[in-house]
N, C-alpha and C positions, 0 to 999 in steps of 0.2 A: 593343693589348691582348695580354696574355700568352696563349700557346697551351698552357701547362701549368697544371694545376689547382693551386690554392693549398691547402696542407695546413692545416686547422683542427683543433686538438686541444682537446677539451673535457675538463676535469678532472672525474673521478668519485671519490666517497668516500661512505661510509655517512652517511645523514642529509641528503644534499644535496637542495636544493629541486628538485622534478621539473620544473617549467616552465622553470627556469633552464637545465636540461640539454636539454630537448626543443624549446624555443622557437627558439633560434638555428638549429639544424640544419634546422628546417622552412623558415625564410627562405632558407637557403642552397640547399636542395633545389629550391625554387620558382625560384630564379635560373636553374637549368639549362634551364627552359623558354624562357628569354629568350636565353641565350648558347650553347646547344647542348651537346654531350657532351664537346667537346675542352677547354673552358675551365671556369671556375667554381671550385668548391671540392670538395676531398675532406675529408670530416668524419669524424674518428675519436674515439671515447670512450676515454679512457685512465684506468686506475686502478693502484693499487699491485700488485694481482694480477689474475688473470683470473676470480676468483670473482664471483658476482653481487653487485651493490651495491644495498642497500635504501635507497630515497629517503625523504624526509620524509613523502611521501604513502603509504608502504607498498608502492609499486610497485617491483619488482626490475628492475634494468637490467643487461644483460651488457656488459662492456667489450669493445672491439675489440682493445685492445692494452694493454701495461703502460707505466708511466712509463719504465722502463729501456729497453724496446724502442723507444719513440718518441723517446728522447733522442738517438739517432744519426741521426734523419731531419732534413731541413730544414723546420722549422716556420714557417709564414707567420704564423698567428694563434693565440695561446694564449688560450682562453676559460676563465675561472675563476668558476664559480658559488659560492654560499655555502650556509650552513645556520644555523639559529637554534634556540634553546630558549626556551620560555615558562614562567615560574614560576607559582606559585599566585596571584600578584597580577596575572597577565596582562602582566607585564613581559617584553619581548623582549630577548634577549641573543644577539649574533652569536657563533658558535663558530669556533675556529681550531685545527685539528689540527696539531701541530708537524711531524709527518712529511709531511703534505700541503704545509705551508708550505715545507719544504726542497725538495721536488720542484718546486713552483711557482718558487721562486728559481732553481733549477738550470736548468729548461727555459726560463725567461724570458731567460736569458743568451744564448741562441742563437736567439731568436725575433724576427721582424721587428717585431711589435707584440703587445701584451698587452691584454686587455680583461676587466674583471670584470663579472659580472652580479649585480645586487641586492647582497646582503651579502657577495658574493665580494670586495668591496673590502677587507674586513678581512683576508682572506688575502694580498692584494697588499701591504697595509700591514705585516703581520707579516713579509713577505718583504723589506721595505725598498724596494719598488718605487714607493711613493707619496711618499717623503720629498721635501719641498720642492715638491710638486705640488698642484694644485687637483683635487679629486675629489668625487664624489657617491656616495651609497648609498641604500638604502631609508630613508625618513624615520624609521622606528621605531628605527634603530640609528645615526643620524647623530651624536647626542650622544656615544654610546659611542666611535665612531670618532675624534671630535675630542678626547675626553678621553684615550683610550689612546695617540693618536699626535699630539701637539701640533704636530709639524713639518708636518702636512698641512693644507692650506687646505680644510676641508670645507664644501661648499655643498650643502645638502639640497634645494634647490629644483629645479634642472634635471633633466630625465629622463635625460640623459647628458652627460658632459664629456670632451673630448679634450684632453690635455696632452701634446703631441708624439706619441710612439709608445705612450702609455698611455691607454687609454679606460676610463672607469668608468660603469656604468649604474645607474639608480635601480630602484625596486621592481617585481618580478613582471612584468607585461605590458610594461613599458618595455624588456624584453629584446628585443622585436620591433623597437622603434624604434632601439635600439643596433645590432642586426644589420643593419637597413636602412641605417643610417648607414655601417657598414662596407662594405656593398655599394656604396653611392654613392661612397665613397672609392676603391674598386677599379674600378668599372665605370661610374660616372657617375650623375648624378641621374635622368636619363630612365629608365635601366634600373631603378633602385631604385623609382621611382614605379610602374613596370609590375608589379614584384613586390608592392608595397603593394596594388595592385588585386587581385592574386590572393589576397591575405590578407583582402580585403574591409575593408581599412583605408582610410578616406576619403582621407587624404593622409599621407605620411610626415611625422611631427612633427619640428620642428627641435630642436636640443639645448637652446635657450633655453626651450622649452615647460616650464611648471612641473609638477612631480609633485604639487604641493599641491592638495588638494581638501578643502573644509571637512567634508563628510560622512565623509572618511577620517581625520579627526583621531582620535587615540586616545581611547577612551571614558574620560571623567573618573572619578576615584575618589570624588568627592564629589557629593552631590545639589545643593549650592549652585552648583558649577561648571556642571553640566548645566542648571540653571535659568537661569544667566546666558547660556549659549550659546543656549538657546531664546528668551530675551528679545531677544537681538541679532537672531536670525532673524526674529522677529515684527515688529521695529521697524527693519529694515534701512534704510528710507528716512528715518528720523528723525535727530536730532542725535547720539545715542549717545555722550555724553562719559563720562569716567571717573566724573564726579559722578553722572550718570544711573544708571550701573551700581551705584555704591555705594548710592544711595538705594533702588534696587530690591532689593538684597541686604541692606539694613539694616546695612551695615558702613561703615568709613571708606574714603576713596579710597586711602589707603596699603595697607589690607588687601586691597581688591579687586585692586590691582596685584600684590600678593604672591600672591594666589590664582592669577592668570593665569600668572605667572612659574613658580610651582611646578607647576601642573597641565599647562600647555601649552608652557612654555618661551618665552613671548613676552609682550609688554606687551598690555594691553587694546586700545590703539590699533592695534597691528600685527595683532591678531586681527580686529578690526572691519574694517580695510582688506582683509585677505585674504578675509573673508566677503563683502564687497561686490564684490570682484573676481570671486569665484566666481559670484555671482548675475549679474553683468554678462557673464561668459563664457557662461553658459547662454543669456542673452537674445541675445547676438551670434550664437550657433550656431543658434538655433531660431526667431528672430523677425526681422521686418523693421523693428523699432523704430529710430528715429533715435538718434544718439548723445546728443542732448539729452534725449530721453525716458529712455534707459537711465541716464544720469547722475542724473536726477531720482529714478527709482524705486529706484535702488540706494544712494541717500544721498550721492552725490558732488556733486550739485547743479549743478556746471558741467562742461562737457566737458574743460576744461583739467585739472581735478582728476582726472577719469576717466583721461585720457591719461597723466598723471604716475604714477598708481597702476599702470597697466598696464606702463609702462616699468620701474618699480621691481620689480614682482612677476614679470612675464613677459618682460621685455626685448623688448617689441614694442608696437605701438599697437593700439587697439581696431579700427581699420579693417583693419590688416594681419591681425589675428587673425580677423576675420570673413571676409576674403577666403580665408583658408587653411582655416578649419574650419566655414564655413557649411554646414549640411545642406541641400543642394539638393533641392527638391521632386521626388519621383519618380525621383531618380537612384540607381542601384544598380550595383554591380560584381559580377557573378556570379563565383564561384570559377573561376579559370582564364582569365578574360577578359584580353585584351591591352590 
């Protein structure tokens, strides 16, 4: 283990998402309880100038250094958060400041590894750091990333992805999972799990864990789509074919398929499977129901179908998922416990 602290530089700019900036340093600071004062991380916040930066939450943050000053230091990890704007139609658009992009590109050239937090992936993409790589970002801007940068293999499902020395993280709270993964890469899984306990996170989630959650789907713009989603939820254990949905909505099967593709960017079958997986996840986490029972109540009908759906959506099996995320009765990890 290294006896020198690893320098982590967090990029700052006006409009940056606050949790993207503060979440990772909290993880790295808790690491110090596990490894002592001589190792671990030195975290600095860098901006174009030393003037206060106003985050998207309206909270002002003071930089520790400037991009120019930190460029002469040996950077271990460059953390790149992001920012978005939301229009009157509640559509989310990731923002990229050309000046910040140039600094990210410059600093990344002498950095051991680079990691984006949430929509910070758009800054890495604009800097050319994701060309030919597999990457993730917050689900709300994944389509924008794929459209703007066709050379990137965008996967909106995992909470983080590592492609050699470039890491990309999914939305908001997934910055903690990404940070814990960086800790595990540097100091081992056991240390990362001890830090996870301090964060009162039940277990450190693997990169294959899906960021998809049915309740987090973007609110539909039409009442018909909302009605269809509620119909699926109420009848999750039933057949739920495209024909059933079409009959319920009083439209053709072709039209109901078009509605799902336009509103949610997926087919009705894909959405139904995702909804069923979400219900199954909740049951695996919070009940002792058998796989046969869960398969039946969630509309999979057989355990084989349930297992195949979990492999497709979460890259794991229902049993592996339950072993990792089961909420043990009466178990709690107080802040600071080892």
